[in-house]
C-alpha positions as semicolon CSV with decimal commas, in nm:
position;residue;x (nm);y (nm);z (nm)
1;X;5,122;0,511;2,338
2;X;4,889;0,240;2,206
3;X;5,132;0,158;1,925
4;X;5,281;-0,181;2,033
5;X;5,576;-0,141;1,796
6;X;5,688;0,199;1,926
7;X;5,604;0,127;2,292
8;X;5,608;-0,251;2,344
9;X;5,647;-0,226;2,724
10;X;5,366;0,020;2,788
11;X;5,059;-0,100;2,981
12;X;4,752;0,113;3,038
13;X;4,538;0,036;3,341
14;X;4,273;0,287;3,242
15;X;4,088;0,281;2,907
16;X;4,267;0,437;2,610
17;X;4,175;0,778;2,473
18;X;4,091;0,602;2,146
19;X;3,823;0,404;2,328
20;X;3,711;0,723;2,498
21;X;3,668;0,892;2,159
22;X;3,472;0,593;2,029
23;X;3,242;0,612;2,332
24;X;3,181;0,985;2,282
25;X;3,101;0,933;1,914
26;X;2,861;0,653;2,007
27;X;2,688;0,886;2,255
28;X;2,655;1,159;1,991
29;X;2,513;0,908;1,744
30;X;2,258;0,783;1,998
31;X;2,114;1,130;2,059
32;X;2,155;1,236;1,693
33;X;2,382;1,522;1,793
34;X;2,547;1,617;1,464
35;X;2,648;1,976;1,535
36;X;2,908;2,001;1,814
37;X;3,198;2,208;1,940
38;X;3,527;2,085;2,085
39;X;3,748;2,248;2,349
40;X;4,097;2,104;2,400
41;X;4,437;2,222;2,525
42;X;4,725;2,248;2,280
43;X;4,931;1,952;2,397
44;X;5,007;1,672;2,148
45;X;4,779;1,415;2,309
46;X;4,479;1,649;2,320
47;X;4,531;1,758;1,959
48;X;4,541;1,392;1,858
49;X;4,216;1,329;2,049
50;X;4,055;1,626;1,873
51;X;4,159;1,486;1,534
52;X;4,020;1,142;1,616
53;X;3,693;1,296;1,739
54;X;3,662;1,514;1,430
55;X;3,722;1,222;1,197
56;X;3,479;0,995;1,380
57;X;3,206;1,260;1,397
58;X;3,235;1,339;1,025
59;X;3,229;0,968;0,936
60;X;2,893;0,951;1,117
61;X;2,752;1,245;0,918
62;X;2,825;1,497;1,190
63;X;3,005;1,832;1,175
64;X;3,230;2,039;1,397
65;X;3,108;2,396;1,429
66;X;3,420;2,509;1,611
67;X;3,742;2,371;1,757
68;X;3,877;2,587;2,037
69;X;4,238;2,520;2,138
70;X;4,385;2,688;2,444
71;X;4,734;2,691;2,594
72;X;4,792;2,425;2,858
73;X;5,134;2,548;2,970
74;X;5,106;2,924;2,994
75;X;4,745;2,927;3,104
76;X;4,450;3,082;2,928
77;X;4,481;3,457;2,900
78;X;4,181;3,671;2,980
79;X;4,153;3,787;2,620
80;X;4,155;3,429;2,489
81;X;3,910;3,320;2,757
82;X;3,667;3,592;2,655
83;X;3,705;3,497;2,290
84;X;3,630;3,131;2,362
85;X;3,335;3,230;2,581
86;X;3,186;3,455;2,310
87;X;3,230;3,191;2,041
88;X;3,057;2,923;2,248
89;X;2,784;3,157;2,368
90;X;2,704;3,268;2,011
91;X;2,731;2,921;1,860
92;X;2,426;2,725;1,750
93;X;2,581;2,399;1,868
94;X;2,420;2,283;2,192
95;X;2,674;2,010;2,263
96;X;3,029;2,092;2,372
97;X;3,300;1,828;2,415
98;X;3,555;1,929;2,677
99;X;3,878;1,731;2,687
100;X;4,124;1,844;2,949
101;X;4,245;1,813;3,304
102;X;4,103;1,935;3,632
103;X;4,323;2,247;3,615
104;X;4,188;2,324;3,268
105;X;3,833;2,290;3,399
106;X;3,904;2,544;3,670
107;X;4,059;2,785;3,421
108;X;3,759;2,766;3,190
109;X;3,501;2,762;3,469
110;X;3,283;3,044;3,324
111;X;3,253;2,852;2,998
112;X;3,129;2,542;3,179
113;X;2,848;2,752;3,329
114;X;2,700;2,880;3,002
115;X;2,330;2,782;3,011
116;X;2,163;2,593;2,730
117;X;2,463;2,374;2,652
118;X;2,530;2,006;2,707
119;X;2,886;1,934;2,811
120;X;3,052;1,601;2,752
121;X;3,353;1,588;2,981
122;X;3,641;1,345;2,992
123;X;3,763;1,417;3,344
124;X;3,604;1,277;3,663
125;X;3,487;1,612;3,795
126;X;3,321;1,454;4,095
127;X;3,663;1,397;4,252
128;X;3,816;1,736;4,189
129;X;3,551;2,001;4,237
130;X;3,663;2,279;4,466
131;X;3,438;2,475;4,692
132;X;3,418;2,763;4,444
133;X;3,327;2,541;4,151
134;X;3,082;2,337;4,354
135;X;2,904;2,648;4,480
136;X;2,868;2,800;4,134
137;X;2,741;2,479;3,985
138;X;2,478;2,450;4,257
139;X;2,366;2,807;4,213
140;X;2,339;2,772;3,835
141;X;2,165;2,432;3,851
142;X;2,390;2,318;3,566
143;X;2,265;1,963;3,519
144;X;2,339;1,888;3,154
145;X;2,686;1,748;3,203
146;X;2,772;1,395;3,097
147;X;3,112;1,270;3,205
148;X;3,295;0,963;3,083
149;X;3,475;0,809;3,379
150;X;3,655;0,486;3,442
151;X;3,407;0,227;3,561
152;X;3,351;0,295;3,930
153;X;3,366;-0,012;4,148
154;X;3,356;-0,075;4,517
155;X;3,695;-0,202;4,628
156;X;3,650;-0,425;4,936
157;X;3,809;-0,293;5,256
158;X;3,933;0,019;5,081
159;X;3,777;0,250;5,340
160;X;3,934;0,042;5,619
161;X;4,270;0,064;5,448
162;X;4,248;0,441;5,420
163;X;4,128;0,481;5,778
164;X;4,395;0,262;5,928
165;X;4,693;0,296;5,695
166;X;4,680;0,646;5,546
167;X;4,823;0,803;5,860
168;X;5,033;1,118;5,815
169;X;5,223;1,021;6,128
170;X;5,339;0,688;5,985
171;X;5,388;0,804;5,626
172;X;5,570;1,106;5,489
173;X;5,350;1,410;5,477
174;X;5,224;1,522;5,136
175;X;4,951;1,744;5,000
176;X;4,729;1,447;4,925
177;X;4,762;1,277;5,264
178;X;4,686;1,600;5,442
179;X;4,374;1,651;5,228
180;X;4,258;1,301;5,302
181;X;4,320;1,349;5,669
182;X;4,118;1,670;5,679
183;X;3,827;1,503;5,507
184;X;3,823;1,206;5,740
185;X;3,814;1,444;6,035
186;X;3,516;1,629;5,890
187;X;3,199;1,576;6,089
188;X;2,999;1,548;5,766
189;X;3,200;1,250;5,653
190;X;3,020;0,915;5,703
191;X;3,095;0,735;6,029
192;X;3,232;0,434;5,836
193;X;3,511;0,654;5,703
194;X;3,552;0,930;5,965
195;X;3,816;0,865;6,229
196;X;3,865;1,046;6,559
197;X;4,102;1,335;6,540
198;X;4,201;1,623;6,761
199;X;4,101;1,916;6,544
200;X;3,816;2,161;6,555
201;X;3,847;2,263;6,189
202;X;3,545;2,200;5,971
203;X;3,647;2,170;5,610
204;X;3,423;2,185;5,309
205;X;3,239;1,861;5,259
206;X;3,461;1,682;5,003
207;X;3,274;1,483;4,747
208;X;3,474;1,168;4,780
209;X;3,346;1,118;5,131
210;X;3,002;1,053;4,985
211;X;3,117;0,785;4,745
212;X;3,208;0,428;4,797
213;X;3,274;0,391;4,423
214;X;3,618;0,536;4,359
215;X;3,724;0,504;3,995
216;X;4,087;0,603;4,026
217;X;4,141;0,380;4,326
218;X;3,992;0,086;4,136
219;X;4,233;0,143;3,847
220;X;4,529;0,151;4,087
221;X;4,392;-0,157;4,257
222;X;4,387;-0,350;3,929
223;X;4,731;-0,224;3,831
224;X;4,885;-0,343;4,158
225;X;4,723;-0,683;4,133
226;X;4,820;-0,721;3,766
227;X;5,181;-0,658;3,858
228;X;5,156;-0,890;4,158
229;X;5,016;-1,175;3,947
230;X;5,284;-1,124;3,684
231;X;5,561;-1,131;3,945
232;X;5,405;-1,436;4,105
233;X;5,385;-1,624;3,777
234;X;5,740;-1,529;3,686
235;X;5,872;-1,635;4,026
236;X;5,693;-1,967;4,011
237;X;5,819;-2,053;3,666
238;X;6,124;-2,274;3,639
239;X;6,310;-2,035;3,415
240;X;6,256;-1,741;3,650
241;X;6,350;-1,947;3,954
242;X;6,676;-2,065;3,797
243;X;6,763;-1,714;3,694
244;X;6,688;-1,542;4,024
245;X;6,825;-1,799;4,265
246;X;7,138;-1,907;4,085
247;X;7,351;-1,648;4,260
248;X;7,367;-1,413;3,967
249;X;7,135;-1,155;4,120
250;X;7,283;-0,849;3,944
251;X;7,248;-1,016;3,607
252;X;6,894;-1,135;3,679
253;X;6,786;-0,781;3,763
254;X;6,908;-0,665;3,424
255;X;6,678;-0,911;3,253
256;X;6,390;-0,884;3,501
257;X;6,193;-0,610;3,309
258;X;6,203;-0,812;2,988
259;X;6,087;-1,127;3,163
260;X;5,820;-0,939;3,353
261;X;5,691;-0,799;3,025
262;X;5,636;-1,153;2,900
263;X;5,424;-1,243;3,203
264;X;5,232;-0,915;3,202
265;X;5,131;-0,980;2,845
266;X;4,977;-1,310;2,937
267;X;4,809;-1,245;3,270
268;X;4,442;-1,332;3,296
269;X;4,284;-1,340;3,639
270;X;3,970;-1,247;3,828
271;X;3,994;-0,975;4,089
272;X;3,808;-0,973;4,416
273;X;3,498;-0,839;4,239
274;X;3,492;-1,136;4,004
275;X;3,587;-0,930;3,698
276;X;3,833;-1,069;3,446
277;X;4,149;-0,863;3,413
278;X;4,379;-0,893;3,111
279;X;4,569;-0,675;2,866
280;X;4,483;-0,672;2,497
281;X;4,732;-0,673;2,208
282;X;4,790;-0,298;2,252
283;X;4,862;-0,322;2,625
284;X;4,522;-0,181;2,723
285;X;4,327;-0,325;3,013
286;X;3,977;-0,442;2,930
287;X;3,773;-0,203;3,144
288;X;3,454;-0,018;3,048
289;X;3,356;0,346;3,092
290;X;3,068;0,470;3,298
291;X;2,863;0,766;3,176
292;X;2,787;0,996;3,470
293;X;2,518;1,262;3,486
294;X;2,619;1,534;3,731
295;X;2,304;1,662;3,899
296;X;2,297;1,965;4,129
297;X;1,984;2,052;4,322
298;X;1,895;2,402;4,449
299;X;1,911;2,279;4,810
300;X;2,282;2,206;4,772
301;X;2,254;1,831;4,731
302;X;2,469;1,683;4,457
303;X;2,402;1,348;4,295
304;X;2,617;1,173;4,040
305;X;2,404;0,919;3,858
306;X;2,541;0,642;3,643
307;X;2,315;0,671;3,338
308;X;2,504;0,457;3,092
309;X;2,819;0,270;3,002
310;X;3,051;0,201;2,714
311;X;3,256;-0,116;2,694
312;X;3,481;-0,129;2,386
313;X;3,547;-0,499;2,443
314;X;3,185;-0,606;2,442
315;X;3,022;-0,751;2,126
316;X;2,890;-0,505;1,871
317;X;2,542;-0,395;1,967
318;X;2,603;-0,466;2,335
319;X;2,894;-0,230;2,395
320;X;2,687;0,083;2,457
321;X;2,402;0,150;2,699
322;X;2,227;0,471;2,797
323;X;1,918;0,520;3,014
324;X;1,761;0,844;2,894
325;X;1,495;0,841;3,166
326;X;1,759;0,872;3,437
327;X;1,923;1,180;3,286
328;X;1,831;1,514;3,442
329;X;1,845;1,784;3,175
330;X;1,884;2,154;3,235
331;X;1,553;2,335;3,283
332;X;1,633;2,590;3,009
333;X;1,593;2,325;2,737
334;X;1,256;2,336;2,563
335;X;1,302;1,985;2,426
336;X;1,436;1,676;2,601
337;X;1,663;1,526;2,514
338;X;1,799;1,849;2,367
339;X;1,886;1,870;2,000
340;X;2,210;1,990;1,848
341;X;2,186;2,028;1,472
342;X;2,284;2,295;1,226
343;X;1,953;2,244;1,044
344;X;1,625;2,096;1,154
345;X;1,559;1,739;1,051
346;X;1,405;1,686;0,711
347;X;1,078;1,504;0,766
348;X;0,975;1,206;0,553
349;X;0,871;1,333;0,213
350;X;1,166;1,571;0,197
351;X;1,535;1,538;0,124
352;X;1,842;1,735;0,224
353;X;1,997;1,994;-0,006
354;X;2,339;2,101;0,120
355;X;2,395;2,473;0,129
356;X;2,676;2,587;-0,092
357;X;2,992;2,675;0,096
358;X;2,868;2,535;0,430
359;X;2,928;2,204;0,612
360;X;2,721;1,905;0,509
361;X;2,523;1,930;0,834
362;X;2,382;2,265;0,721
363;X;2,117;2,206;0,460
364;X;1,772;2,297;0,338
365;X;1,479;2,058;0,313
366;X;1,315;2,027;-0,027
367;X;1,020;1,805;-0,127
368;X;1,093;1,484;-0,309
369;X;1,049;1,511;-0,685
370;X;0,749;1,357;-0,856
371;X;0,755;0,979;-0,846
372;X;0,998;0,961;-0,551
373;X;0,957;0,925;-0,175
374;X;1,157;0,937;0,146
375;X;1,030;0,735;0,441
376;X;1,296;0,839;0,693
377;X;1,423;1,166;0,834
378;X;1,732;1,341;0,704
379;X;1,771;1,140;0,384
380;X;2,016;1,272;0,126
381;X;1,825;1,128;-0,168
382;X;1,470;1,026;-0,234
383;X;1,400;0,684;-0,379
384;X;1,184;0,601;-0,676
385;X;0,872;0,397;-0,624
386;X;0,837;0,064;-0,806
387;X;0,653;0,079;-1,135
388;X;0,335;-0,059;-0,983
389;X;0,331;0,203;-0,705
390;X;0,340;0,579;-0,672
391;X;0,395;0,832;-0,390
392;X;0,114;0,931;-0,160
393;X;0,024;1,293;-0,108
394;X;0,293;1,344;0,158
395;X;0,550;1,156;-0,054
396;X;0,661;0,953;0,245
397;X;0,535;0,614;0,125
398;X;0,465;0,429;-0,196
399;X;0,108;0,315;-0,245
400;X;-0,029;0,081;-0,506
401;X;-0,141;0,244;-0,827
402;X;-0,500;0,218;-0,942
403;X;-0,539;-0,028;-1,228
404;X;-0,755;0,124;-1,499
405;X;-0,891;0,034;-1,840
406;X;-1,209;0,104;-2,032
407;X;-1,445;-0,124;-1,846
408;X;-1,796;-0,240;-1,921
409;X;-1,890;-0,141;-1,568
410;X;-1,809;0,230;-1,590
411;X;-2,059;0,479;-1,739
412;X;-1,846;0,559;-2,042
413;X;-1,797;0,193;-2,127
414;X;-2,169;0,123;-2,079
415;X;-2,263;0,416;-2,305
416;X;-2,032;0,306;-2,585
417;X;-2,153;-0,052;-2,551
418;X;-2,519;0,054;-2,581
419;X;-2,447;0,281;-2,879
420;X;-2,267;-0,001;-3,057
421;X;-2,551;-0,244;-2,997
422;X;-2,804;0,021;-3,101
423;X;-2,637;0,085;-3,437
424;X;-2,588;-0,287;-3,488
425;X;-2,961;-0,342;-3,443
426;X;-3,045;-0,047;-3,669
427;X;-2,821;-0,194;-3,939
428;X;-2,979;-0,535;-3,895
429;X;-3,326;-0,378;-3,931
430;X;-3,219;-0,197;-4,249
431;X;-3,076;-0,523;-4,383
432;X;-3,411;-0,689;-4,310
433;X;-3,596;-0,408;-4,491
434;X;-3,371;-0,444;-4,796
435;X;-3,421;-0,818;-4,801
436;X;-3,799;-0,776;-4,770
437;X;-3,807;-0,522;-5,053
438;X;-3,534;-0,687;-5,256
439;X;-3,739;-0,684;-5,579
440;X;-3,823;-0,315;-5,567
441;X;-3,645;-0,078;-5,807
442;X;-3,468;0,123;-5,538
443;X;-3,314;-0,189;-5,381
444;X;-3,216;-0,341;-5,715
445;X;-3,055;-0,018;-5,829
446;X;-2,674;0,001;-5,789
447;X;-2,635;-0,373;-5,725
448;X;-2,843;-0,499;-5,431
449;X;-2,589;-0,773;-5,351
450;X;-2,326;-0,507;-5,281
451;X;-2,578;-0,337;-5,055
452;X;-2,616;-0,658;-4,859
453;X;-2,237;-0,694;-4,828
454;X;-2,204;-0,332;-4,717
455;X;-2,476;-0,368;-4,452
456;X;-2,324;-0,689;-4,313
457;X;-1,977;-0,531;-4,303
458;X;-2,121;-0,227;-4,120
459;X;-2,281;-0,461;-3,866
460;X;-1,937;-0,612;-3,801
461;X;-1,787;-0,264;-3,782
462;X;-2,027;-0,175;-3,501
463;X;-1,956;-0,506;-3,324
464;X;-1,576;-0,479;-3,353
465;X;-1,589;-0,164;-3,140
466;X;-1,696;-0,389;-2,850
467;X;-1,357;-0,563;-2,859
468;X;-1,199;-0,233;-2,749
469;X;-1,401;-0,237;-2,424
470;X;-1,296;-0,452;-2,127
471;X;-0,970;-0,584;-1,984
472;X;-0,716;-0,624;-2,265
473;X;-0,611;-0,984;-2,325
474;X;-0,379;-1,139;-2,581
475;X;-0,674;-1,245;-2,800
476;X;-0,852;-0,910;-2,785
477;X;-0,529;-0,723;-2,859
478;X;-0,477;-0,945;-3,164
479;X;-0,831;-0,885;-3,290
480;X;-0,881;-0,517;-3,213
481;X;-0,703;-0,339;-3,494
482;X;-0,704;-0,626;-3,744
483;X;-1,081;-0,686;-3,726
484;X;-1,143;-0,313;-3,745
485;X;-0,908;-0,275;-4,044
486;X;-1,049;-0,573;-4,237
487;X;-1,420;-0,493;-4,182
488;X;-1,369;-0,131;-4,280
489;X;-1,176;-0,242;-4,587
490;X;-1,476;-0,452;-4,689
491;X;-1,710;-0,157;-4,634
492;X;-1,497;0,096;-4,822
493;X;-1,418;-0,140;-5,107
494;X;-1,792;-0,216;-5,137
495;X;-1,867;0,159;-5,152
496;X;-1,596;0,196;-5,415
497;X;-1,747;-0,092;-5,612
498;X;-2,097;0,059;-5,591
499;X;-1,967;0,393;-5,716
500;X;-1,776;0,222;-5,993
501;X;-2,098;0,037;-6,088
502;X;-2,285;0,369;-6,119
503;X;-2,025;0,513;-6,355
504;X;-2,004;0,198;-6,562
505;X;-2,382;0,176;-6,589
506;X;-2,408;0,532;-6,722
507;X;-2,123;0,488;-6,967
508;X;-2,251;0,150;-7,090
509;X;-2,588;0,292;-7,187
510;X;-2,431;0,509;-7,453
511;X;-2,462;0,376;-7,810
512;X;-2,160;0,174;-7,920
513;X;-2,007;0,168;-7,571
514;X;-1,751;-0,104;-7,515
515;X;-1,802;-0,095;-7,133
516;X;-2,095;-0,335;-7,132
517;X;-1,862;-0,621;-7,060
518;X;-1,762;-0,444;-6,729
519;X;-2,118;-0,435;-6,611
520;X;-2,127;-0,785;-6,466
521;X;-2,140;-0,856;-6,093
522;X;-1,815;-1,045;-6,122
523;X;-1,619;-0,723;-6,170
524;X;-1,767;-0,565;-5,856
525;X;-1,698;-0,873;-5,644
526;X;-1,345;-0,894;-5,776
527;X;-1,286;-0,531;-5,680
528;X;-1,418;-0,588;-5,326
529;X;-1,220;-0,907;-5,288
530;X;-0,891;-0,768;-5,416
531;X;-0,911;-0,456;-5,200
532;X;-0,993;-0,663;-4,892
533;X;-0,718;-0,918;-4,957
534;X;-0,458;-0,644;-4,969
535;X;-0,569;-0,524;-4,623
536;X;-0,565;-0,883;-4,494
537;X;-0,209;-0,918;-4,622
538;X;-0,105;-0,604;-4,434
539;X;-0,267;-0,732;-4,113
540;X;-0,102;-1,074;-4,141
541;X;0,238;-0,910;-4,191
542;X;0,172;-0,699;-3,881
543;X;0,073;-0,998;-3,668
544;X;0,372;-1,204;-3,783
545;X;0,637;-0,937;-3,729
546;X;0,532;-0,722;-3,430
547;X;0,185;-0,815;-3,307
548;X;-0,007;-0,611;-3,049
549;X;0,015;-0,731;-2,689
550;X;-0,129;-0,639;-2,345
551;X;0,085;-0,376;-2,172
552;X;0,088;-0,225;-1,823
553;X;0,146;0,144;-1,889
554;X;0,275;0,310;-1,569
555;X;0,387;0,638;-1,726
556;X;0,087;0,785;-1,903
557;X;-0,107;0,887;-1,591
558;X;0,015;0,964;-1,242
559;X;-0,106;0,716;-0,984
560;X;-0,257;0,469;-1,229
561;X;-0,153;0,160;-1,418
562;X;-0,323;0,164;-1,755
563;X;-0,388;-0,181;-1,897
564;X;-0,380;-0,126;-2,269
565;X;-0,288;-0,294;-2,594
566;X;0,052;-0,196;-2,719
567;X;0,030;-0,176;-3,097
568;X;0,361;-0,355;-3,134
569;X;0,447;-0,176;-3,457
570;X;0,325;0,182;-3,490
571;X;0,429;0,174;-3,856
572;X;0,202;-0,123;-3,926
573;X;-0,084;0,045;-3,740
574;X;-0,060;0,359;-3,950
575;X;-0,018;0,153;-4,267
576;X;-0,356;-0,009;-4,194
577;X;-0,513;0,331;-4,129
578;X;-0,340;0,473;-4,434
579;X;-0,480;0,203;-4,656
580;X;-0,831;0,274;-4,527
581;X;-0,770;0,641;-4,599
582;X;-0,663;0,550;-4,951
583;X;-0,983;0,350;-5,014
584;X;-1,194;0,629;-4,865
585;X;-1,020;0,888;-5,080
586;X;-1,069;0,685;-5,397
587;X;-1,439;0,634;-5,314
588;X;-1,481;1,004;-5,243
589;X;-1,319;1,112;-5,570
590;X;-1,511;0,863;-5,783
591;X;-1,845;0,936;-5,617
592;X;-1,784;1,311;-5,642
593;X;-1,730;1,279;-6,017
594;X;-2,046;1,071;-6,055
595;X;-2,270;1,276;-5,828
596;X;-2,457;1,456;-6,108
597;X;-2,516;1,164;-6,343
598;X;-2,880;1,155;-6,466
599;X;-3,029;0,862;-6,280
600;X;-3,340;0,843;-6,068
601;X;-3,172;0,633;-5,800
602;X;-2,817;0,758;-5,838
603;X;-2,632;0,682;-5,509
604;X;-2,321;0,874;-5,601
605;X;-2,423;1,194;-5,428
606;X;-2,511;1,003;-5,108
607;X;-2,181;0,816;-5,122
608;X;-2,006;1,151;-5,164
609;X;-2,158;1,278;-4,840
610;X;-2,081;0,951;-4,660
611;X;-1,716;0,965;-4,769
612;X;-1,700;1,329;-4,666
613;X;-1,818;1,230;-4,317
614;X;-1,581;0,932;-4,310
615;X;-1,273;1,135;-4,410
616;X;-1,360;1,417;-4,168
617;X;-1,387;1,173;-3,878
618;X;-1,058;0,995;-3,945
619;X;-0,860;1,308;-4,031
620;X;-0,960;1,458;-3,696
621;X;-0,898;1,122;-3,527
622;X;-0,520;1,124;-3,578
623;X;-0,430;1,445;-3,384
624;X;-0,694;1,372;-3,120
625;X;-0,562;1,018;-3,072
626;X;-0,203;1,137;-3,041
627;X;-0,290;1,408;-2,786
628;X;-0,502;1,183;-2,564
629;X;-0,369;0,966;-2,281
630;X;-0,488;0,661;-2,099
631;X;-0,811;0,484;-2,164
632;X;-0,947;0,789;-2,347
633;X;-0,731;0,693;-2,644
634;X;-0,948;0,383;-2,672
635;X;-1,260;0,596;-2,639
636;X;-1,144;0,820;-2,925
637;X;-1,087;0,520;-3,152
638;X;-1,425;0,366;-3,065
639;X;-1,593;0,698;-3,133
640;X;-1,419;0,722;-3,472
641;X;-1,533;0,370;-3,561
642;X;-1,894;0,434;-3,458
643;X;-1,912;0,781;-3,615
644;X;-1,766;0,677;-3,951
645;X;-1,979;0,361;-3,965
646;X;-2,289;0,556;-3,873
647;X;-2,201;0,812;-4,141
648;X;-2,189;0,540;-4,408
649;X;-2,513;0,388;-4,281
650;X;-2,699;0,716;-4,256
651;X;-2,589;0,880;-4,578
652;X;-2,632;0,575;-4,804
653;X;-2,922;0,377;-4,663
654;X;-3,146;0,613;-4,463
655;X;-3,265;0,799;-4,777
656;X;-3,355;0,466;-4,940
657;X;-3,537;0,346;-4,628
658;X;-3,730;0,673;-4,628
659;X;-3,851;0,605;-4,983
660;X;-3,924;0,238;-4,915
661;X;-4,125;0,298;-4,599
662;X;-4,268;0,649;-4,633
663;X;-4,275;0,721;-5,007
664;X;-4,365;0,388;-5,169
665;X;-4,502;0,571;-5,477
666;X;-4,147;0,667;-5,564
667;X;-4,036;0,304;-5,549
668;X;-4,222;0,199;-5,866
669;X;-4,133;0,134;-6,225
670;X;-4,380;0,398;-6,346
671;X;-4,215;0,664;-6,133
672;X;-3,880;0,570;-6,275
673;X;-4,014;0,581;-6,633
674;X;-4,186;0,912;-6,575
675;X;-3,867;1,071;-6,441
C-alpha cells in the first residue's frame, strides 16, 4: 500500500509496517540480538513483513532460527499449536517477534507465556487484553514483552467527549459502545471518566480506564483533522469555490476526490498538541512509535512503561532511543539484558569460524593466528599488526616491538669488545717485541718486514670486529664487511708471501739454482699488493652496485625489530669470503708442502697449523651463520674474525716470542750454525 504508483490515493494515519520493521531491526541491533524467531499469520501482508524482517536481520549479521506461519482464516489447530509451542520451547533463540492481531494473540496465548523468552509484539496489547489473558499474565509475571505502538498522546478533552457524547441512547447501539458504557459505569474507573449509571454490574477493570494516553484515538484524531484541513483548504481556494458553487453540484462531486487528494498531499499543520502533521511522498503520516514494556506485578498491578521510541523521520542517529534502566526483565533471566545468540561472543583475541552447513550466526571461536589481533568482539577476521608492532599475549592489541641490536651496553657486546681490545693489545706488544729484537736471527728469518705487515694487519683485524658492535649506521654498514675483507686479504696474502719466501730460500741455496733472482723483497711485496688489490676491486664493485645498508628486520624474531646491516648483494658478500678462502687454501697448501724443509727457523709448519685453524673456523662459520637469527648472526661473524685472527697470531708468533723471551740461547748465530 506504500507504493504511490499503484495506490496514489492511499493515506496512512498510522506508521507503515516498513517503518515498524525498521524499528524492530534497530531494537535487535541495539541489544545485539542476532538469533531470533518469527511468528506470523499466513496473510499476504504478514508474509511480506516476515520477508522484510528476515532481510533486514540478515543484513545486520543476524539469523532467523525459525519462521512459524499459522493460518489466520481457519484458526490455529490444536496440533499446529502444539507444534509451534514445542519448536519455540526447544529453540535456543531467546527473542521472539510476534506479528499479528489481537485475535491471533488470544489463539496463541500459551506460546506468549513460555518463560525465558523476550517477545517483541506489534499489537497494542494494553488495549485488548481480556480477563483471562490478563489473569494469566499476572500469575506468570511475564515481564519481558516489548511492544511497538503508535505514539501515545493525550488528546485534550477526549475523556469529556467520551463521557458526554458516547451515549448508547443517542447513538446506535454497537458492541464497542456497550463495552465503553460498561467500563465508564465501573466503580474502579477514575472519577474523571466514570459517569453515573443505573446498573449494579461490576465489570472487570478494563485497562483503558487507567490510561489517558490512547494511541488509536490519537491516530483517528489526526486523521479527522487532516481531512478537515484538506477540505478547508480546498473550499477556500478559488478553483474549489468556483467548482462547488457554480450550480454544477453533481459534476463537482465527481471531481471532489481528485481535488481533495491534491490538498491532502500538501497539508502541513500543527495539531492541538503542537506536533506537525503532514504526509510524506508515500502517503504516510510522520508519526513515531513508542516502545512499551508491559510489566505485571504479583499483586495484580499492571504498568505499561514507555521505555523507548523510534521515529523514522528523525535524523540518523537521533531516530532511536531506548532506556535500558527502565525495562523490567523476567526474573528467570540470569543475565540482563538477556542475550539471544546462536553462539557466544568471540572475545578480543579470537575470530569467528562459521560452522559448515549452519547459519552464519552459529560459529566457533578460534585464536587469531600469529602476528594478528582482534580488538573487538565477534570479528570475522583478525587484522595484522603494523611492521613495527606485534600482538600482545592475549592477541587483542598491537604493542610496539623491542628494538634490538648488538649493543656495547649488553654483556655479550661488552665481552666481545674486551676480547677484541685484549687481542689488539697482545698483537701490539708482540709487534713491539719484534721491533725491539729486529736484529736477532729469529726475527730476521722469513722476512721481518712481512712479519711487521702481518702483525699490523692482525691489529686491524681485531679492531674491525668493533665496527660490528653498536647501532648500525650507513657508515658502519659500508665499512663492516669491506674492512674485514681487505684486512684479512692483507694478512693472508702476507702469510702466502712468507711461505713462498721459505720455499724460494730453500730452492735458491741449491748449487746452480736460477731462483736467486726471486729472493728479493720486491717479489714478496708485489705478491701482497696484488692479492690485496684484487680484494679491494671486489669490494669497490660491491659498494658501487649493491652496497650494504641499515635495515629494520621485523621478521627474524617475534616481538622484536632487529636493526642490522643488509648485505645488499649476498653474491658479493660470498665472493669476498670465497676469495679469502682461496688465499687461505693456497697458503695452507704451500705451507704444508714446505713444512719439513731443513731450516732452523722454518715457519712453514707453524703457518700450516695457523691455516688449519683459519680454514676450520671459516668452514664452520658458513652453516652456523646461515642457521642463526637476529643479532647472534653478528656475534657469529665477530667470533669467526677473532678466532681466525687469534689463530694466525698464536700459531705464527707465539712460538717466536717464546724463544725471544724465554729461550734467548736459541736466538743466536752459534745456535743456528750448530744446528
